[in-house]
Structure formats: C-alpha cells, structure tokens
PLY file of the C-alpha trace (Angstrom):
ply
format ascii 1.0
element vertex 75
property float x
property float y
property float z
element edge 74
property int vertex1
property int vertex2
end_header
97.81 111.34 102.85
96.63 108.51 100.61
94.84 110.90 98.27
97.86 113.24 98.26
100.06 110.35 97.11
97.74 109.60 94.21
97.47 113.25 93.16
101.23 113.78 93.43
101.95 110.68 91.32
99.60 111.88 88.60
101.03 115.41 88.63
104.66 114.39 88.22
103.78 111.19 86.32
106.33 109.16 88.25
105.25 106.67 90.92
108.80 105.84 92.03
109.67 109.47 92.80
106.35 109.94 94.58
106.98 106.91 96.77
110.47 108.11 97.65
109.06 111.54 98.51
106.34 110.11 100.78
108.61 107.29 102.03
106.26 104.45 101.12
106.63 101.30 99.05
105.37 101.30 95.47
103.19 98.28 96.24
101.37 100.33 98.88
100.90 103.17 96.41
99.36 100.82 93.87
97.07 99.30 96.52
95.85 102.76 97.50
95.31 103.70 93.86
93.34 100.51 93.19
91.20 101.10 96.28
90.50 104.66 95.15
89.55 103.54 91.63
87.30 100.77 92.98
85.56 102.61 95.83
86.45 106.28 95.54
87.54 108.25 98.59
85.73 105.75 100.81
88.18 103.06 99.67
91.06 105.09 101.13
89.71 105.04 104.66
91.73 103.35 107.39
90.82 99.73 107.85
90.88 98.19 111.27
93.33 95.34 111.56
92.18 91.92 112.64
89.24 89.70 111.96
85.61 90.64 111.75
83.68 89.65 114.89
82.96 85.94 114.95
85.32 85.05 112.11
88.59 84.27 113.90
89.84 80.94 112.47
91.60 80.02 115.73
88.58 80.34 117.97
87.46 77.05 119.45
83.91 75.80 119.14
81.42 76.90 121.80
80.74 73.37 123.05
84.46 72.73 123.59
84.81 76.08 125.36
81.99 75.09 127.74
83.93 71.94 128.68
87.23 73.79 129.20
86.00 76.71 131.31
84.95 74.62 134.34
88.34 72.91 134.31
90.17 76.21 134.34
88.14 77.70 137.16
88.36 74.61 139.39
92.15 74.72 139.73
0 1
1 2
2 3
3 4
4 5
5 6
6 7
7 8
8 9
9 10
10 11
11 12
12 13
13 14
14 15
15 16
16 17
17 18
18 19
19 20
20 21
21 22
22 23
23 24
24 25
25 26
26 27
27 28
28 29
29 30
30 31
31 32
32 33
33 34
34 35
35 36
36 37
37 38
38 39
39 40
40 41
41 42
42 43
43 44
44 45
45 46
46 47
47 48
48 49
49 50
50 51
51 52
52 53
53 54
54 55
55 56
56 57
57 58
58 59
59 60
60 61
61 62
62 63
63 64
64 65
65 66
66 67
67 68
68 69
69 70
70 71
71 72
72 73
73 74
C-alpha cells in the first residue's frame, strides 16, 4: 500500500487528495515518501514496534536485578 500511495500521489500530483483517498494523514505520506527516497522499496517495509533487544531505557541493571529476584521468590 505504501508504494501505491506514492505512485498515486505522483500520478494525480496532489498529496492531499491521495491521502483522503487512502484515508491516511499527510505526515504519514511524507514519511513513507522520504523512506522510499532514502532506502528504496526496502525503506517501505513494516518496522517492528518497540526497542531493539538490550536497548530498553527502563530496564534495570543486572546487578540490581540479581538482588531483587531472591526477594521476590522468598515471599
């Protein structure tokens, strides 16, 4: 669908009408277009939501986790 949006917008030369037709926000259309220009069709692939493994900013440090786990299992 992402590629269809880009092609449609270029054919009719009107991003607003294209977005109304596909029921998406213009910002999304521009993001898809920028991804396509930067990385080609590969840039339009679905991205998994969330953090990359090991990069969650809320995860506690391993040494603190080691101290907490025995407390949780002893109750």
